[in-house]
C-alpha positions as CSV (number, residue, x, y, z in Angstrom):
1,M,-24.7,8.9,-37.3
2,L,-28.8,8.8,-37.5
3,C,-30.3,10.3,-34.8
4,Q,-33.2,10.3,-32.6
5,T,-35.5,12.6,-31.6
6,P,-37.1,11.5,-28.6
7,A,-41.3,12.4,-28.3
8,M,-41.8,12.1,-24.8
9,H,-39.3,15.3,-24.2
10,S,-40.7,18.5,-23.2
11,T,-36.8,19.8,-25.2
12,P,-35.8,17.0,-27.8
13,T,-32.2,16.2,-27.0
14,P,-30.7,13.7,-30.5
15,S,-29.6,9.9,-28.9
16,C,-27.7,8.7,-31.1
17,P,-26.4,4.7,-30.8
18,V,-23.1,4.3,-28.9
19,A,-21.4,0.8,-28.5
20,V,-19.8,-0.6,-25.3
21,V,-17.6,-2.9,-25.3
22,T,-16.4,-4.5,-22.2
23,T,-13.4,-6.7,-20.0
24,T,-11.9,-7.9,-17.9
25,V,-8.2,-8.3,-16.8
26,A,-6.8,-9.9,-13.8
27,S,-3.9,-6.5,-14.0
28,A,-3.3,-3.5,-13.7
29,A,-0.9,-3.0,-15.8
30,D,-2.8,-5.3,-18.6
31,A,-5.9,-2.8,-18.4
32,Q,-3.5,-0.2,-19.1
33,R,-2.6,-2.2,-22.3
34,L,-5.5,-3.0,-23.5
35,A,-7.4,0.5,-23.1
36,A,-4.8,2.5,-24.1
37,G,-4.2,0.2,-27.2
38,A,-7.5,0.4,-27.8
39,V,-7.8,4.0,-28.2
40,Q,-4.4,4.3,-29.9
41,A,-6.0,2.0,-32.7
42,R,-8.8,3.8,-32.9
43,L,-11.1,1.1,-32.4
44,A,-13.0,2.8,-29.6
45,A,-12.9,6.5,-28.4
46,C,-12.8,5.7,-24.8
47,V,-11.9,3.8,-22.6
48,Q,-12.5,3.9,-18.9
49,V,-10.9,0.7,-16.2
50,E,-12.5,0.0,-12.6
51,A,-11.2,-2.2,-9.8
52,I,-14.1,-4.6,-9.5
53,A,-14.1,-7.7,-6.8
54,S,-15.0,-10.7,-9.7
55,H,-16.9,-14.3,-7.4
56,Y,-17.4,-16.6,-10.3
57,V,-16.1,-20.7,-10.4
58,W,-13.4,-21.4,-13.1
59,Q,-12.3,-25.9,-13.9
60,G,-14.5,-27.1,-11.1
61,A,-13.2,-24.0,-7.8
62,Q,-14.9,-21.1,-6.4
63,H,-12.1,-17.9,-7.1
64,E,-12.7,-14.4,-5.2
65,D,-9.8,-11.9,-7.2
66,A,-9.6,-8.9,-8.1
67,E,-10.5,-8.0,-11.5
68,W,-9.7,-4.3,-13.9
69,R,-12.5,-3.7,-16.0
70,L,-12.2,-2.1,-18.9
71,V,-15.6,-0.7,-20.1
72,C,-14.4,0.9,-24.2
73,K,-17.4,3.0,-25.7
74,T,-17.2,3.0,-29.8
75,L,-19.0,3.2,-32.0
76,P,-21.7,0.0,-33.6
77,A,-20.2,-0.6,-37.1
78,A,-16.1,-1.0,-35.4
79,V,-17.3,-3.5,-32.5
80,P,-16.9,-6.3,-34.6
81,A,-12.6,-5.3,-35.4
82,L,-12.8,-4.0,-31.2
83,L,-14.2,-7.6,-30.5
84,A,-11.3,-9.1,-32.7
85,W,-8.6,-7.6,-30.9
86,L,-9.8,-7.7,-27.6
87,R,-8.9,-11.1,-28.1
88,A,-5.5,-11.3,-30.6
89,Q,-4.7,-9.3,-27.0
90,H,-6.7,-11.0,-24.1
91,P,-4.9,-12.8,-21.1
92,Y,-7.1,-14.4,-20.9
93,E,-8.4,-18.3,-22.5
94,V,-12.3,-17.4,-21.9
95,P,-12.7,-13.7,-21.5
96,Q,-15.5,-11.5,-20.9
97,L,-16.5,-9.8,-23.6
98,L,-19.9,-7.9,-23.4
99,T,-21.8,-5.5,-25.8
100,H,-24.2,-3.3,-25.4
101,T,-25.9,-0.6,-27.5
102,V,-27.1,2.0,-25.4
103,Q,-28.4,6.2,-27.2
104,A,-26.1,8.3,-26.5
105,E,-26.7,12.0,-25.9
106,A,-26.4,14.1,-30.2
107,G,-22.0,15.4,-28.7
108,Y,-21.4,12.5,-27.1
109,A,-21.9,10.5,-29.2
110,Q,-21.0,13.0,-32.7
111,W,-16.7,12.7,-30.2
112,V,-17.2,8.9,-29.6
113,A,-17.7,8.8,-34.1
114,Q,-14.4,11.7,-34.2
115,Q,-12.4,9.7,-32.6
116,V,-12.8,6.1,-33.7
117,D,-12.6,4.6,-37.2
118,G,-15.4,2.9,-38.5
């Protein structure tokens, strides 16, 4: 894993890339199923589940619904496999699948790398 040491810190702390994939579902049961499945399949090291309220337009009608957001931490190299798995398992016709890469403290990033097959 390639980690970088920031030049501007008084005590340099290596940082390493970690990918974050988020999605939402309509039920706590689906959130639990997807979270547990992604971790069990070693596609994500950790999945946090958050209760949220979503406001959106679907098929011409405005909606406000309770949803559960899943925040999956994984390796950048494992993102394609995680996205494919989520698409196959997701209950929504058009699931929200958002991905971004963040810089994590080296110890956490190394733990992610140990948990994910990537």
